[in-house]
DRENGUKOL-901866 format. One record per residue (C-alpha): residue number from 0; residue in three letters; x, y, z. Coordinates in steps of 0.25 Angstrom, whole numbers, m for minus. Layout:
# DRENGUKOL-901866
<pt><num>NUM</num><residuo>ALA</residuo><X>X</X><Y>Y</Y><Z>Z</Z></pt>
...
END
This chain:
# DRENGUKOL-901866
<pt><num>0</num><residuo>MET</residuo><X>0</X><Y>1</Y><Z>0</Z></pt>
<pt><num>1</num><residuo>VAL</residuo><X>6</X><Y>15</Y><Z>m3</Z></pt>
<pt><num>2</num><residuo>ASP</residuo><X>8</X><Y>23</Y><Z>8</Z></pt>
<pt><num>3</num><residuo>LEU</residuo><X>0</X><Y>36</Y><Z>9</Z></pt>
<pt><num>4</num><residuo>THR</residuo><X>12</X><Y>44</Y><Z>9</Z></pt>
<pt><num>5</num><residuo>ILE</residuo><X>18</X><Y>38</Y><Z>m4</Z></pt>
<pt><num>6</num><residuo>ALA</residuo><X>4</X><Y>40</Y><Z>m10</Z></pt>
<pt><num>7</num><residuo>LEU</residuo><X>4</X><Y>55</Y><Z>m7</Z></pt>
<pt><num>8</num><residuo>ILE</residuo><X>17</X><Y>57</Y><Z>m12</Z></pt>
<pt><num>9</num><residuo>ALA</residuo><X>14</X><Y>50</Y><Z>m25</Z></pt>
<pt><num>10</num><residuo>LEU</residuo><X>1</X><Y>59</Y><Z>m26</Z></pt>
<pt><num>11</num><residuo>ALA</residuo><X>9</X><Y>72</Y><Z>m24</Z></pt>
<pt><num>12</num><residuo>SER</residuo><X>19</X><Y>68</Y><Z>m34</Z></pt>
<pt><num>13</num><residuo>ALA</residuo><X>7</X><Y>66</Y><Z>m44</Z></pt>
<pt><num>14</num><residuo>ILE</residuo><X>1</X><Y>79</Y><Z>m41</Z></pt>
<pt><num>15</num><residuo>THR</residuo><X>14</X><Y>86</Y><Z>m43</Z></pt>
<pt><num>16</num><residuo>ILE</residuo><X>15</X><Y>80</Y><Z>m56</Z></pt>
<pt><num>17</num><residuo>GLY</residuo><X>1</X><Y>83</Y><Z>m60</Z></pt>
<pt><num>18</num><residuo>ILE</residuo><X>1</X><Y>98</Y><Z>m56</Z></pt>
<pt><num>19</num><residuo>CYS</residuo><X>15</X><Y>100</Y><Z>m62</Z></pt>
<pt><num>20</num><residuo>SER</residuo><X>10</X><Y>94</Y><Z>m76</Z></pt>
<pt><num>21</num><residuo>PHE</residuo><X>m3</X><Y>102</Y><Z>m75</Z></pt>
<pt><num>22</num><residuo>ALA</residuo><X>4</X><Y>115</Y><Z>m72</Z></pt>
<pt><num>23</num><residuo>ALA</residuo><X>14</X><Y>112</Y><Z>m85</Z></pt>
<pt><num>24</num><residuo>ALA</residuo><X>2</X><Y>109</Y><Z>m94</Z></pt>
<pt><num>25</num><residuo>LEU</residuo><X>m5</X><Y>122</Y><Z>m91</Z></pt>
<pt><num>26</num><residuo>ALA</residuo><X>8</X><Y>129</Y><Z>m93</Z></pt>
<pt><num>27</num><residuo>GLU</residuo><X>11</X><Y>122</Y><Z>m106</Z></pt>
<pt><num>28</num><residuo>LYS</residuo><X>m3</X><Y>125</Y><Z>m111</Z></pt>
<pt><num>29</num><residuo>THR</residuo><X>m2</X><Y>140</Y><Z>m109</Z></pt>
<pt><num>30</num><residuo>ILE</residuo><X>11</X><Y>142</Y><Z>m115</Z></pt>
<pt><num>31</num><residuo>ALA</residuo><X>7</X><Y>133</Y><Z>m127</Z></pt>
<pt><num>32</num><residuo>ILE</residuo><X>m6</X><Y>142</Y><Z>m129</Z></pt>
<pt><num>33</num><residuo>ARG</residuo><X>3</X><Y>154</Y><Z>m128</Z></pt>
<pt><num>34</num><residuo>GLY</residuo><X>14</X><Y>148</Y><Z>m136</Z></pt>
<pt><num>35</num><residuo>ILE</residuo><X>5</X><Y>144</Y><Z>m148</Z></pt>
<pt><num>36</num><residuo>ALA</residuo><X>m1</X><Y>158</Y><Z>m148</Z></pt>
<pt><num>37</num><residuo>ALA</residuo><X>13</X><Y>165</Y><Z>m148</Z></pt>
<pt><num>38</num><residuo>MET</residuo><X>17</X><Y>155</Y><Z>m160</Z></pt>
<pt><num>39</num><residuo>ALA</residuo><X>4</X><Y>159</Y><Z>m168</Z></pt>
<pt><num>40</num><residuo>GLU</residuo><X>10</X><Y>173</Y><Z>m168</Z></pt>
<pt><num>41</num><residuo>LYS</residuo><X>25</X><Y>170</Y><Z>m170</Z></pt>
<pt><num>42</num><residuo>GLU</residuo><X>29</X><Y>156</Y><Z>m174</Z></pt>
<pt><num>43</num><residuo>SER</residuo><X>44</X><Y>158</Y><Z>m170</Z></pt>
<pt><num>44</num><residuo>LEU</residuo><X>40</X><Y>156</Y><Z>m154</Z></pt>
<pt><num>45</num><residuo>PHE</residuo><X>38</X><Y>141</Y><Z>m156</Z></pt>
<pt><num>46</num><residuo>GLY</residuo><X>51</X><Y>138</Y><Z>m149</Z></pt>
<pt><num>47</num><residuo>GLY</residuo><X>49</X><Y>147</Y><Z>m138</Z></pt>
<pt><num>48</num><residuo>VAL</residuo><X>34</X><Y>142</Y><Z>m136</Z></pt>
<pt><num>49</num><residuo>LEU</residuo><X>39</X><Y>127</Y><Z>m137</Z></pt>
<pt><num>50</num><residuo>ILE</residuo><X>49</X><Y>130</Y><Z>m126</Z></pt>
<pt><num>51</num><residuo>LEU</residuo><X>39</X><Y>137</Y><Z>m117</Z></pt>
<pt><num>52</num><residuo>THR</residuo><X>30</X><Y>126</Y><Z>m118</Z></pt>
<pt><num>53</num><residuo>VAL</residuo><X>40</X><Y>116</Y><Z>m113</Z></pt>
<pt><num>54</num><residuo>ILE</residuo><X>44</X><Y>124</Y><Z>m101</Z></pt>
<pt><num>55</num><residuo>PRO</residuo><X>32</X><Y>121</Y><Z>m92</Z></pt>
<pt><num>56</num><residuo>GLU</residuo><X>36</X><Y>105</Y><Z>m93</Z></pt>
<pt><num>57</num><residuo>THR</residuo><X>46</X><Y>109</Y><Z>m83</Z></pt>
<pt><num>58</num><residuo>ILE</residuo><X>35</X><Y>110</Y><Z>m73</Z></pt>
<pt><num>59</num><residuo>VAL</residuo><X>33</X><Y>95</Y><Z>m75</Z></pt>
<pt><num>60</num><residuo>ILE</residuo><X>47</X><Y>92</Y><Z>m72</Z></pt>
<pt><num>61</num><residuo>PHE</residuo><X>47</X><Y>99</Y><Z>m60</Z></pt>
<pt><num>62</num><residuo>GLY</residuo><X>34</X><Y>93</Y><Z>m55</Z></pt>
<pt><num>63</num><residuo>LEU</residuo><X>41</X><Y>79</Y><Z>m59</Z></pt>
<pt><num>64</num><residuo>VAL</residuo><X>53</X><Y>82</Y><Z>m50</Z></pt>
<pt><num>65</num><residuo>VAL</residuo><X>44</X><Y>86</Y><Z>m39</Z></pt>
<pt><num>66</num><residuo>SER</residuo><X>36</X><Y>74</Y><Z>m39</Z></pt>
<pt><num>67</num><residuo>ILE</residuo><X>48</X><Y>65</Y><Z>m40</Z></pt>
<pt><num>68</num><residuo>LEU</residuo><X>53</X><Y>73</Y><Z>m27</Z></pt>
<pt><num>69</num><residuo>ILE</residuo><X>39</X><Y>71</Y><Z>m21</Z></pt>
<pt><num>70</num><residuo>ILE</residuo><X>41</X><Y>55</Y><Z>m24</Z></pt>
<pt><num>71</num><residuo>GLY</residuo><X>53</X><Y>55</Y><Z>m18</Z></pt>
<pt><num>72</num><residuo>LEU</residuo><X>47</X><Y>58</Y><Z>m4</Z></pt>
<pt><num>73</num><residuo>ALA</residuo><X>40</X><Y>45</Y><Z>m5</Z></pt>
END
């Protein structure tokens, strides 16, 4: 049987990843919408918009690191 402490640590880890992924998705959505609008005006902005779209993924990487640290408490 799983100890309650281990179950709560696993739940905290899952919530951490979920919230970070949701935040990154919202950020990417906003950047993509604005980037497409900017590229409609000036096509040479493609590279910059592509880089800006990838930057919010670091939020998920930080969430993964925190999740691994939380699991390390078990």
